[in-house]
C-alpha positions as CSV (number, residue, x, y, z in Angstrom):
1,M,96.5,97.4,64.4
2,A,97.9,98.3,67.7
3,R,99.7,101.6,68.2
4,N,103.3,101.5,68.6
5,A,104.0,103.4,72.4
6,S,107.4,103.2,74.1
7,A,107.6,100.6,76.5
8,L,107.7,102.9,79.2
9,V,104.5,104.1,78.4
10,N,103.1,100.7,77.7
11,W,104.3,99.8,81.4
12,S,103.2,102.9,83.1
13,Q,99.6,102.3,81.7
14,Y,100.0,98.6,82.7
15,L,101.4,98.4,86.2
16,P,98.6,101.1,88.0
17,L,95.8,99.1,86.4
18,R,97.0,95.8,88.1
19,M,97.1,97.4,91.1
20,V,93.8,98.9,90.8
21,A,92.4,95.3,89.9
22,G,94.2,93.8,93.1
23,L,92.4,96.3,95.1
24,I,89.2,95.4,93.8
25,Q,89.5,92.0,94.5
26,C,89.8,92.8,98.2
27,F,86.0,93.8,98.3
28,S,82.9,91.9,97.3
29,P,81.4,92.5,94.0
30,E,78.3,94.4,95.2
31,Q,80.4,96.9,96.9
32,N,82.5,97.4,93.7
33,L,79.3,97.9,91.4
34,R,78.1,100.5,93.7
35,T,81.8,102.0,93.7
36,A,81.8,101.9,89.9
37,A,78.5,103.3,89.5
38,S,79.4,106.3,91.7
39,V,82.4,106.8,89.4
40,G,80.2,106.6,86.3
41,S,77.6,109.1,87.6
42,M,80.8,111.7,88.1
43,F,81.8,111.2,84.6
44,W,78.3,111.8,83.3
45,H,78.2,115.1,84.9
46,W,81.8,116.0,84.3
47,N,81.7,115.1,80.7
48,P,78.9,117.0,78.9
49,R,79.6,116.5,75.0
50,R,79.6,112.7,76.1
51,R,76.4,112.9,78.3
52,Q,74.6,115.2,75.1
53,R,75.6,112.4,72.7
54,A,73.6,109.8,74.8
55,I,70.7,112.0,75.2
56,D,70.2,112.7,72.0
57,N,70.5,108.9,70.8
58,I,68.1,108.2,73.5
59,R,65.8,110.7,72.7
60,L,65.8,109.7,69.2
61,S,65.2,106.1,69.7
62,F,62.6,106.5,72.4
63,P,60.5,109.8,71.0
64,E,57.8,108.9,73.4
65,W,59.7,109.1,76.8
66,D,60.1,112.6,78.6
67,T,63.3,114.3,79.3
68,E,63.5,112.6,83.0
69,R,63.4,109.1,81.5
70,V,65.6,110.0,79.1
71,E,68.4,111.5,81.1
72,Q,68.1,108.7,83.9
73,V,68.5,106.0,81.3
74,G,71.3,108.2,80.2
75,R,73.0,108.4,83.5
76,S,72.1,104.7,84.4
77,S,73.9,103.5,81.2
78,F,77.4,105.6,81.9
79,E,77.0,103.7,85.3
80,Y,76.7,100.4,83.8
81,M,79.6,101.0,81.6
82,F,82.1,102.1,84.5
83,Q,80.6,98.7,86.3
84,L,81.6,96.7,83.0
85,A,85.1,98.2,82.8
86,M,86.2,98.3,86.5
87,V,84.3,95.2,88.0
88,D,83.2,92.6,85.4
89,A,85.9,92.4,83.1
90,I,88.2,92.2,86.0
91,M,86.4,89.6,88.5
92,M,84.6,87.7,85.9
93,G,88.0,85.0,85.6
94,R,87.9,84.4,89.4
95,L,84.1,84.2,89.7
96,I,83.1,82.3,86.7
97,T,84.6,79.2,86.5
98,P,83.5,75.7,85.2
99,D,82.7,74.7,89.0
100,T,80.9,77.7,90.0
101,W,78.9,79.2,86.9
102,P,75.4,77.9,88.1
103,D,75.5,80.5,91.1
104,T,76.2,83.6,88.9
105,L,74.9,82.6,85.1
106,K,71.0,81.8,84.4
107,L,69.8,80.6,81.4
108,R,66.6,81.8,80.5
109,N,64.5,79.9,78.1
110,V,67.3,79.3,75.9
111,E,66.0,75.6,75.3
112,R,66.2,76.6,71.4
113,V,69.6,77.7,71.5
114,L,70.9,74.7,73.8
115,E,69.5,72.4,71.1
116,R,71.7,73.4,68.4
117,L,74.6,73.7,70.4
118,V,74.4,70.0,71.7
119,A,73.8,69.3,68.1
120,G,77.5,70.5,67.2
121,Q,76.5,72.3,64.3
122,P,78.1,75.9,63.8
123,L,76.7,78.6,64.3
124,L,76.8,82.6,64.5
125,M,76.0,83.8,67.9
126,L,75.5,87.9,67.5
127,T,75.4,90.5,70.4
128,G,75.5,94.2,70.6
129,H,77.1,96.9,72.9
130,C,74.2,95.8,75.3
131,G,74.4,93.8,78.6
132,N,78.0,92.5,79.2
133,W,79.1,91.3,75.7
134,E,82.6,90.3,77.0
135,L,80.5,87.7,79.3
136,L,78.1,86.1,76.5
137,G,81.3,84.4,74.7
138,Y,83.2,83.8,78.0
139,G,80.4,82.2,79.7
140,M,79.2,80.2,76.9
141,S,82.8,78.8,76.8
142,V,82.7,78.4,80.6
143,I,79.4,76.2,80.2
144,G,81.3,74.1,77.6
145,Y,80.1,75.5,74.1
146,P,83.4,77.6,73.5
147,L,83.3,80.4,70.8
148,T,85.6,81.6,68.6
149,A,85.2,85.6,68.5
150,I,86.6,88.5,66.6
151,A,87.6,91.3,69.0
152,R,90.1,94.3,68.0
153,P,93.3,94.2,69.7
154,L,94.0,96.9,72.6
155,D,96.7,99.3,71.9
156,N,99.0,98.4,75.0
157,P,99.9,95.0,74.5
158,L,100.8,94.3,77.9
159,I,97.2,95.4,78.8
160,N,95.8,93.5,75.8
161,D,97.8,90.4,76.7
162,W,96.3,90.3,80.0
163,V,92.6,91.0,79.3
164,L,93.2,87.8,76.6
165,R,94.6,85.7,79.2
166,I,91.5,86.0,81.5
167,R,88.9,86.0,78.4
168,E,90.7,82.8,76.8
169,A,91.1,81.0,80.4
170,H,88.4,78.2,79.4
171,G,87.9,77.8,76.1
172,L,87.1,81.1,74.3
173,R,89.6,81.7,71.1
174,V,90.0,85.4,70.3
175,L,91.1,86.6,67.0
176,T,92.1,90.0,65.9
177,K,90.3,91.8,63.3
178,W,93.1,91.7,61.2
179,G,93.5,88.8,58.8
180,A,91.0,86.8,60.5
181,T,89.2,85.5,57.4
182,P,91.2,82.5,56.7
183,E,91.1,81.7,60.5
184,L,87.4,82.3,60.4
185,Q,87.1,79.7,57.8
186,R,89.0,76.9,59.8
187,S,86.9,77.5,62.5
188,I,83.8,76.8,60.7
189,E,85.2,74.1,58.8
190,S,86.0,72.6,61.7
191,G,82.5,72.9,63.7
192,Q,83.2,75.4,65.8
193,H,81.0,78.3,66.9
194,L,81.7,82.2,65.9
195,G,80.9,85.1,67.9
196,F,80.5,89.1,66.6
197,L,79.6,92.4,68.3
198,A,77.1,92.8,65.3
199,D,76.1,96.8,65.9
200,Q,78.9,98.7,64.9
201,N,79.2,101.4,63.0
202,A,80.2,100.1,59.1
203,G,81.0,103.6,57.5
204,D,79.3,104.9,54.6
205,Q,79.9,101.9,52.0
206,G,78.0,99.7,54.7
207,V,74.5,98.5,54.2
208,F,72.0,100.5,55.9
209,V,68.9,98.7,57.8
210,P,66.5,100.2,60.5
211,F,67.6,100.5,64.0
212,F,65.2,102.4,66.2
213,G,63.4,103.9,63.8
214,R,66.6,105.4,62.1
215,L,69.1,104.0,59.0
216,A,72.2,102.6,60.5
217,S,75.3,101.4,58.8
218,S,76.1,97.9,59.3
219,Y,78.5,95.1,58.2
220,K,77.7,92.8,54.9
221,S,80.3,90.3,56.2
222,I,77.9,88.7,58.9
223,A,75.4,88.1,56.3
224,L,77.3,86.8,53.7
225,L,79.0,84.5,55.9
226,A,75.6,83.0,57.1
227,M,74.9,82.5,53.2
228,R,78.2,81.2,52.2
229,Y,78.1,78.6,55.3
230,E,74.5,78.2,55.6
231,L,74.7,79.1,59.3
232,P,71.8,79.9,61.7
233,I,72.1,83.2,63.5
234,V,71.4,83.5,67.2
235,C,71.1,87.1,68.3
236,A,71.4,87.2,72.5
237,Q,72.7,89.0,75.3
238,A,74.5,88.4,78.7
239,R,72.0,90.7,80.9
240,R,73.1,91.7,84.3
241,I,70.2,90.9,86.9
242,G,69.9,93.8,89.5
243,Q,73.0,95.6,90.9
244,Q,74.7,92.5,91.3
245,F,77.2,89.7,89.9
246,K,74.4,87.6,88.6
247,Y,73.4,87.5,84.7
248,E,70.8,85.7,82.4
249,F,71.7,84.5,79.2
250,V,68.4,85.4,76.7
251,Y,68.3,85.8,73.1
252,S,65.7,87.6,70.9
253,D,65.7,85.2,67.6
254,I,67.3,82.6,65.8
255,I,67.5,83.1,62.2
256,D,67.6,79.6,60.3
257,P,69.3,79.3,56.1
258,S,65.9,78.4,55.6
259,D,64.3,81.9,56.7
260,W,66.3,83.8,53.7
261,Q,66.4,81.4,50.9
262,D,63.5,83.0,49.2
263,A,64.3,86.2,50.3
264,E,64.7,88.5,47.1
265,D,67.6,90.5,48.5
266,P,68.9,87.8,51.5
267,M,72.1,90.0,52.4
268,Y,69.9,92.7,53.2
269,T,67.0,90.7,54.9
270,I,69.5,89.1,57.4
271,T,71.0,92.0,58.1
272,A,68.1,93.9,59.0
273,R,66.8,90.8,61.0
274,Y,69.8,90.7,63.3
275,T,69.7,94.2,63.6
276,R,66.2,94.3,64.6
277,A,66.8,91.2,67.3
278,L,69.6,93.6,69.0
279,E,66.9,96.1,68.9
280,M,64.7,93.9,70.9
281,L,67.4,93.1,73.3
282,I,68.3,96.5,73.8
283,R,64.6,97.4,74.3
284,Q,64.4,95.2,77.2
285,A,67.0,96.7,79.3
286,P,67.9,100.3,77.8
287,D,69.9,101.1,80.6
288,Q,72.5,98.3,79.9
289,Y,73.0,99.6,76.0
290,L,76.3,101.9,75.0
291,W,74.4,105.0,74.3
292,L,77.3,107.2,73.8
293,H,78.4,104.9,70.9
294,R,78.4,106.5,67.6
295,R,76.1,103.9,65.8
296,W,74.3,106.5,63.5
297,K,77.5,108.1,62.7
298,S,77.7,107.2,58.8
299,R,74.7,108.3,56.7
300,P,73.7,106.8,53.2
301,K,74.7,108.2,50.2
302,H,71.1,109.7,49.4
303,E,71.3,111.8,53.1
304,R,74.6,112.9,52.1
305,E,73.7,114.3,48.8
306,G,70.5,116.1,50.3
307,R,68.1,113.8,48.3
308,P,65.3,112.1,49.7
309,I,65.3,108.1,50.2
310,P,65.0,106.3,47.0
311,E,61.8,104.3,46.3
312,A,64.1,101.2,45.6
313,L,64.8,101.2,49.3
314,V,61.3,102.3,50.6
315,E,60.3,99.0,48.7
316,K,63.1,97.2,50.2
317,L,62.2,98.3,53.4
318,R,58.4,97.4,53.1
319,N,59.6,94.1,51.7
320,L,60.8,93.2,55.3
321,P,58.2,90.7,56.7
322,W,58.2,92.5,60.0
323,M,57.7,96.0,58.8
324,T,54.5,97.7,59.5
325,D,53.4,101.1,57.9
326,D,53.9,102.8,61.1
327,E,57.5,101.9,61.3
328,L,58.1,102.3,57.7
329,Q,57.1,106.0,57.9
330,R,59.2,106.9,61.1
331,V,62.4,105.5,58.8
332,V,61.1,107.4,55.9
333,E,60.5,110.6,57.6
334,H,63.7,110.4,59.5
335,S,65.7,109.8,56.2
336,N,64.3,112.7,54.7
337,Q,64.5,115.3,57.5
338,A,68.1,114.5,57.6
339,S,68.5,114.9,53.8
340,K,66.8,118.0,54.0
341,G,69.6,118.9,56.8
342,M,72.5,118.2,54.6
343,A,71.1,120.0,51.2
């Protein structure tokens, strides 16, 4: 729940932010993107703890990369993060409308997704902290296919209300995580599409699936929701095109109910597959991923207890249709090394 701060604190944060937002509107998006990238670059140099976290995550995710490329992608991801916060979040409400969206949003090979949207069948649209995750739901709603999205409320209620007005200006509906289940059920039953950020750490009790060669904790709720209502899952991204205020909508996978009906463990299979699909999106534009995100913070029970990966989990991984011997070996070796470090 949002923290209870004094009205003075809330207004002292809100008013300067609105002043900065007004100032940003005086310049072109490209100028603002360059300015935001410079701020992100300074943050990269002046925050060694977060810089090192990003470097470690990238190095473990791309072990074949040299140090120069790791640091270049890390710095670019910091620049991109500030571009999202300082430019995209503020300007998208003014620049992307039902009349102007074709100037900014490009639909790239998304015919299969559009077929499902046009048919009116409810679906789950998943993305991660890659590309512009705020714009994906907003943009789909502007185009004419509104989503109901789940989001954590911001701590400052004044800022939260302002951001919500921008997000919900053209049909997007945002639900807070707290007590959202009944609303989600009503949304599905009325034929609405749902949007989720699906790459968040789910804690020690989450389901651990491969993500860039390491086990990562993921929430069970997305798979369970898809199974209960037999909803197709679309893994998509709004990706920036160059250093400009233009984006392309792309997707990496569509998971239909028929794909998991014969699976021995459908919940695990669904979670592992959409996590793999998000990894595919990130690999196409790694500089647009939030690498300082603590995606691998929680560890499976066997690692916490200093034990090797259980054979039952190895077999579950081996049975994933796309799993190769090399990928399996990488996951197992990393998990066993992590277990030794905990022993």
